[in-house]
N, C-alpha and C positions, 0 to 999 in steps of 0.2 A: 873046781877052780875056785879060789876064794875070793866072796866080795867084800872089800876093805872099804870101798868109797860112802859117803853119806849121802843118799840121791834122794831128793824131794821129786813127789809127784806131778806130775805134768798138771797146768788149771790149778794147783794149791793154792788157798785162800791162804791170805797175809791180813794184817793188822790193816784196819780203816784208814788207818794214819798212813799207810804205807812204808814203813821205817822198818819193820820186824822182815828181816829176810834168812831166818832161821829154818829149814828142811825139818820136815816131819822125820824122826830118827826111826831105823828098820830094828825092829825084835830081835834081841840076842835069842842064841838058842834057850837057853835057861829059864828065860821067860814064858816060853812055850812047851804045852803040855807031847811028851817023847812019842804019843803015839799020833801025834800029828805035824811033827817036824819030818820032814823027809826024808830018806839018804841022800848021804853029799856025793853026789856025783861030778862028773864035768858037766852035765846039764842039769844043774839045779837049780828052778825058777828060783822069781825074786818075788814077794808076794807088796804090795803097797800098801802102808797103814792110813787110813784120811788122817788131816790135820785138823784139829777141834779150832775155832773160831774164838778169839778171843771177847770178851763180854762189851758190847757198844756204848758207849758215854753217853747216859740222859741229859738231852735240851731242856726237857718241860719248866727249868727256871727262865731261860733265856726267853723261851715263847710267853712267858705269862709277862715278863718284863715290856716284852716288842708290845704286848697287845694292850696295857696299861699305858705305855707310851701315847699309841694311836689314838686311843680316848682321850689322853689329855689333850694330845695334838688337835684331835678335833673339836674338842669344847672351848680350846682356846681360840682356836679359828672362829666356829661360833659366836664365840664373844664380840669379835670384833665385828659383825656384819649385824648382828642381832638387838632390836631395841627391850631395853632394860622390862624386866616386869612390873606390873602396875602402872603403866604409862597409859595416859586415854588423851588424848583427841578431842575436843568439843562433847567430853563424855561417852565415846568410844573406846574402850579395852585394843592396844593394840602389841600388846608386852609378845616377848620372846617372837616378833614379825622382824622381817628382814625390812627396809623401807618401801622395796614394791610392792610386798606383799599389806602392808600397811595401807598404804596409798589404797587397792585394792578394796579392802576391808571397809574403810570409812567412807569411799562413794555406794558399796555396793548397802551397807546400813543404812544410811541414808534415802539411796532408791526405795528399801521396801520399808522404810516406816510408814505408816498408814495412820489415814487421820479419817474420823469417824465424823462426820456432820452431824450435828444434833439439832433440836427445835423444828425450823423450817428445813431443815439437810433430811428427814428422815432417815438417819441413820447410814446413810450413802457415806460409801468409802473412797477416798481418795491417796494414791501411796507420795512417796516423795518423788518416783520419776512422773506422774503422770503433773506435779504441779512445778517441773523444772525446776525439782530442788538442784544447788550446786556448790561447791567448797574448794578451796585447793589444797585438794586432796594430797598433791604430790609433795607440795611444799611444804605442806603442816609434818607430813610421815618423814621428810628430810629433817626440818626440824627438832621432832621426836626423837630421832636417832640422833641428831647432832647434841642434843640437852641430856637424853637419859639413852647412852650405851649401855647396853650387857655387860660390858668390862668393868663398867665404873661400879662399884655395889653401891657406893653413897648416891649413883644414881636413882636406882630403884626404888618403886614405890612413891615418887617424886611429885608433886604439885602436874593437876594436869593442864593441860596447853587446851588455852581457850582457841575459839576459830570462828569465823563470821560464816554464816550459813545464811545464803540467799535463794529466794524464787524468781525464775523469771517473771518478770510482772503479765505477759502477754501470756503465757503457758498456764501460767496458775487461773489466769482468769478466765480462760476458755475451757478450763478442766472445773473452777469450780459453777461455771454460769451453768454448763452440762450437769452436772450432778443436782443443782438446786438453781434453777432459770428465773423460779417468781422471786428470789429475792435481788435480781438486778433489773434495773432501769439504768440507761445510760445519761449520763448528764451530758448538758449543752455546754460547750467550750464558748467563750465570750470571742470573738470576730472581731476584723478591721473591717471596712469598706470604704470607696471614695463615694462621697454624698455633692450631686454634680451642682444641686441648690446651694449648696453653704461651702462649695469649692472645697472642701477639706475632708480628709479623713475623719471617719465618728465608729465608736465603737457599737458592736450588736450584743445584748448581754447575753452572760453566760445561766446555766441554770446545772441546780444539784441534782443527782439521779441517785441510786442504791445500791448497793452489793456486798461482797465480804471483803472485810479489809486484808488487804494482804501480808501489807508490811505484821499488823498485829497476827497475822496465822505465821507469820517467819520466826517470831519471835516464843508463839507459843510453843512452835515445832524446836526448836534451838534450845529452849526450856526442858521441854522431854527427853531429847536426846541428852542433855548435859546429866540431866538425872538417870538417866541409864535405863529409858526406855526408849521401845521401838512405836509405840502406839501411844494415839493420846484422843481427844474428844476436842471439838468445837464447834462453836454455834455457825449455825448458817443462815441464821435470821440475817433480815437486809439492816445492812448500815449505813449511814449517808455516806455517800460518793462525792466528794467535789469534783469539779470541772479540772480538767490540768492546764487550762487557759481561765485562769479568773479575770474580773472586770478591770483589774488594775493592771495585770500583765498587756491588755488589749490597749487599756488608755497609753500606759509607755510608747508601745509600738505606734498609736497612732499621732500622738505629740511628734516624737521621732520624723515621722514621715512628715508630719505637715511643714515641722521646720524646716524640710529638706526641699519640700515643694515651692518654697520660697526664694531657693538659688539655684533653682533646676536650668542651667544652661552652657553649651560652648564660649567658652571664655580665651581672650587674646590678654594675656598679663591678666590685669585685677579688670577688666571690662568685660562684661557678660555679652560678647559682642552678640549672639543669636541666644535672647530669652525662649526658655520653654513654658506655656501656660502650664499652670498647675493642673489644671484639667488633663492637657497636654501628656504631662508626664505621668500623670495617675495612669492616664489609657496604658501607658508602658509596664506599670508594673502589677502583681499580683501578691497579694495576702495569704499568706500558705501555712495551715495551721499543720505543723511536721511533727506526728505523735507527740503533740501537748506543750510545741514551742513553736512560736510565733514567728516565721521569716518572711523575705521580700524577696519575689523573683521578679525581675525584667525579662524584658522578651528581647532580644536584639535585633529578630529582625524586622518589628516596629520603629525600633530607633532608626533603622538603616536607611527609613524613608525619610525623616531629617538629615540625616548625614548627607544622602544622595543631591538635597539642592543646599550646602551650607556654601559654597564656591561663590556662587553668586551674591551671596550675601557677605561672606568677608572678605573677598578679592576687592582693590579699590587702587584708585592711581592716588600718586601723592597729592598733597594740596599744599603750595606754600604758604607761608606764614607771613602777613603783610602787616609792617607796622608804618603810620603814619610820622615822620619826621620835620625839625624846624633844620635853616638853611647850617646849624652846627652838626647835625645829621643825631640831636636828640630827640629819641622814640618821644613823641606825643599823645600818641594813643596804638593801641594792637589793633588793628581792622579786621585782622582776619587769622585766626590761630591757625597753624602749621597742622597740618596731618599728615602721617605717615604713611603710604603705599604700602600693601600687603598683600601677597599671594598666600593660599593654602598650600600647608605640605600633601602628602600621603595619608587619604584618608582607611587604608586598608585596615580593617581592624578594629576601628573608632569603636562600633556601636558594641563588639563583644566586649571591650573593655571597658564601655561607659557602661552594659548592664552590672558588668560586676562591681562597677563601684557604686550605681545606685541600690546595690543587694548590700552591700557594705555600709550606705547609708550617706554617700559622697556626692551629692548633685553639682558638683563642679567641675565639669569636664575642661581643662585645658586644651586649646590647640594650638598642633606647630604651624606657623607659618613664617613665611622671610618678610620680611620688611625694607622698605626702601625709607629712607629719610627724607625730609622734606628740607626747601630749600628757605630761606628768609626774602623778602623782596622790601629794600626801604620805598615810602612815597613820600617824596618832597612835596607838600601843599604849602600853598600862600592864594592871595584874594587882593588882585588891584581895583582902586577904584579909580577913572578917569571923569574927574568934574567936567574938563572940559566936553567932553563927547556923552557925559552922565551914561559912563556904561562901567560894569562891574566885569573882570575877568578872573576866573579861576585857573590857578597853574597848577600842574602837577609834573612833578619832574621837570620844569619849564617849560611845559608845553600847555596852551590852553587848552581846557579840559570843558568848557562850558564857560559863554558870557552873555549878559542880557543888559538892556536898558533897563536905567535905575530913577529914581527921585531922589537926588541931595537936598542939603538945604538952602534955601531963598537967603539972599543976597544980605537979610538984614538978622538973619539964624543959620549962619551956613557950617559946614560941612568941614572941620578941622582937616589941615592935610599934614601929612608926616606917616611914621611908618611906627604901628600899634601891635600890640599882639592880643587877642581874644582871651578873657580872662573869666566869662560866666556867661551863661544861659538861660534864661526865662522862656517856659512856654508859652505864659499869657500874664500881662499885667496890664492894668490903667496907666496912661503917662498924661501927665500935666495936669492931673486933678488934685490940684492942695488951690487950698485957701490964696486969689491972688493971682493964681499961675494965670497967664495968656491966652490958655487953652485947654481943653479935656477930652483925652479922646481913651473910651473904654474899652478894654478887652483887646487888647494890640497882641497878636499869637505869634511865637517863633521868633524871642527876641535871641540876637546873636550879639554881645555884647564884645566892643574894642580899645573903647574910651569911657569919658567920666560920660553919663549919660546919652553916648552914642553908639548905633547898633543897627544891622540889620535887623527888618522886622516886615512881617506881611500887613498888606495895605486893603483894607476893606472899601476905606470911603473916596478912591480917587481910582481912575486907569491913565493917569497922563503920566505914562512912564519916559523916561528920557528928556524930560521938563525937572527945573528943578521945584518941589512941591513941599518942601519938610523944613522941621524947624531944626535940624541939625542930622537927622535921622537919615539911614539908606533904606528908602521905601522898595519893596517888592511885591510882585506879584504873593499870593498867600501859600501857593504849591512852590515856588524857587524860594521863600522865606523857611519855609520847614526842612529842603535841599540843603542851603547851605547851612541851618541850624545842623543839621546831622551830618554832613559834613567837614565841617569845623572844630576840632579838636580847642579843647584849651592850650593854648600857647602858640595857634597858628598867627602866621604874620599877616599883616594887612597894612599895606601901601595905599596912602590917598592922595594923589598929587592933580594938577591939572593938566 
């Protein structure tokens, strides 16, 4: 049988793009040596020739291009997160670092900085970590990146970023004292104490000491680090160490306390209803030296003892105002000032609150009270003298409150009748003692004048009351004359009749 079809071998390779479907051709008889061509019979076998693969396309240029792109992309990304070269913070290089790495580098550099103490220090070495060195590393690193990012070529090799380096005073002093104990003598702070004899706060004076100046050492470390060094020498010899609390500081505190002592108390309105003595107030207070600062501490428990006894000293009933008036109601004199009643309110928490006030320099504590207003009472007073009975009658609101036998004027010098008003008072004077006078009585006491040259007065030269005895005045025993003197305001009405 003749083979007339073109047949591809099973599984023959195709172009790698997959678009060439041409089968491998069968060798024609003319192309094959005759001795290898089998006779053509009805069962002639078919032989398969292998298909030659096409050459693969080269991709090297593509891969080179991709590699350079990745590198460029990485460099661009890095430029967005790194600090520009040549950037320093406090003299510490941070170029080509992220802000986080820069922060760690700054802190590590300072912690590892070493100070060799010369002189009395005898070569002792302390590190920045020993001295409690610190810096705002995170903030400064972020500032360095913000001002000098790698992507900004104009920010490369920029100006240094200055920074404050600090030493913890307590940590540094402890480390230096341990390294050079001979250089340290503690200064004595000034103090404030209460002097009971002077009844005032007084100052206990300060005294200087010696030590190593931590502030000056901080400046030296700052300068060394700024110059690129991680080591420096510093004198361990003693320098004067001033007290944290000076005499002037203590004097100011004492003056403030002494001023406050003059006001300490519990107040109702403007009135210091319960004053507290200076010594008593001082017993509540303690002046504390708090790490070089004087402050006042008040003891609420001691204050509470006074608070517990406030009620009987604050609570009171109202006292009515009393005015002496005449028949028309005109006030002649305030006999008794009115006083409001009051009741103390809730005192829970008073001692704690007052303690806080005293610590702040305020000695005036305003109490919470409820007041009851006073009433006003008018007393209409007047005096009647009955010449017929030789008696005087004292009226208050038309009721007789006192009456006495008196001695009025003799027939030749009678006491005038009519309605009069008290116009003056004289504690003592001579009467009738002038040239040509018919009599002279010296040192007449407690005269209450109600008309010209006539008044009530005390009498020490007779005791014949109830009978006419005078030159016109109304004679009374001395004690009763004093009573009338005090009882009768100017303007009091006096009626003299038979």
